N, C-alpha and C positions, 0 to 999 in steps of 0.2 A: 494165271492157271492154278490148280490146285492139284496136288497129287490124290488119287486113287490108292488107298493100297489096305493091303491085307495085314490084318495083327500079329505080330510079333506072336512064335508059342509058347516062351518062356515066359514072358511077361506081361503082356497084351498088350504091347504098343510097337509103336512102327518102328521100324528099325533101317535105312539108309545107309549102304556102303559109298562113300566118297574117293576116285580115286584123281589127284586130280597133278597138274608140276606143282609146285613151292620153290624158287629158288636152285635150279637145276637139279632136285630130284620127284619122288613119286612120291607121294605122301596117301596113304589109304586111313582115311579114318570114318567112323561113324557117328550116324547123327539122328534124333527122333523126326526132325524137320528139316524138309527141305523144299523150296518154292522160287519161282522166279523171283527177282530183284527191284522194288521199285528204282532202283538205277539201272538204267538198259542197259542192256550187254553184260549181266554178273547173276550169279544165283546163291542164292541164299542160304545158309544151313544154322541151325539153330539146334540147340538141345544136344551139345557134341557129348557122345557117353567114352567113357574110358569104365577099363576094369578096376572095382574098388575094392573086389576080395584081398586082402590081406594075404601075402603069401612069404613064404622062408625065401625064394627066390623072386628076386624083383629083374621085369626086363628093363633095362637100361633104354631100349629106343619109345615103348611105353610112359615113360619114366618123363620122358626127354616133351614126348610130346602135352604127355600132359600138366606141365610146368608151361610150355610153349604156348599153351589155347587156357590156360587157369582160366583166367580172366575174361573170357570171350562169348557173350552173351548171344551174336552171331559172327557169322562168317562168309564173306563176302567175295565168292568167288569168279576170276571175269570167265566168261564161258570158254574163252579160248585157250583157258588151262583146264578146263576140267577134259578129263579122260572118259569117265565112266559114273553113272551113278548107280546104284542096283538096290531095290529093294530086298534086304536077308528077312529070311527067317529066324534069325540070332545074330548076334553080334560077334563077330571074330578080332584078332590081334589089331590093332593099332602099328602100322607099321610103316618105314620111308624106305626104298627103294632107291636103287641108283640108276638115273636114269636110261644110261647106254646099255648097261647089261641085265638090269632085272635086279641082281642079288640085293641081299638085305641090308640095308646099312645101320652099322652099330657101333655109335658115336661113344669113343672109351675115353677117359680122362689122356692127356698128355702129361700133364707136368709129374707124375708118378703119387706116389704115397707123400701126405702131407709130414713134414717133419718138427715133430714137438721138442 
């Protein structure tokens, strides 16, 4: 099954918002391609999209997701972990939410500043 989609208004690319459970959290990522996988019971996402504009303020969640999925060519998600897949006009912020409350989860370093 292939998805029929509209082009993104800003880039001319298709953009999909993926919302899924991962390790007790709810992840929201963006991808250029989403399709059923050749592996039965999985959804395949490719072309993960992260914010590449250089900024002075860095979003730690976005950075964590970018590093976690840095070498990912295709993401295979089990159907039971997928909450929603939306085709969107433009990419939003990638976030990790708490499964119970829906609040954004920001992981901060627990060891404090390094001592040189």
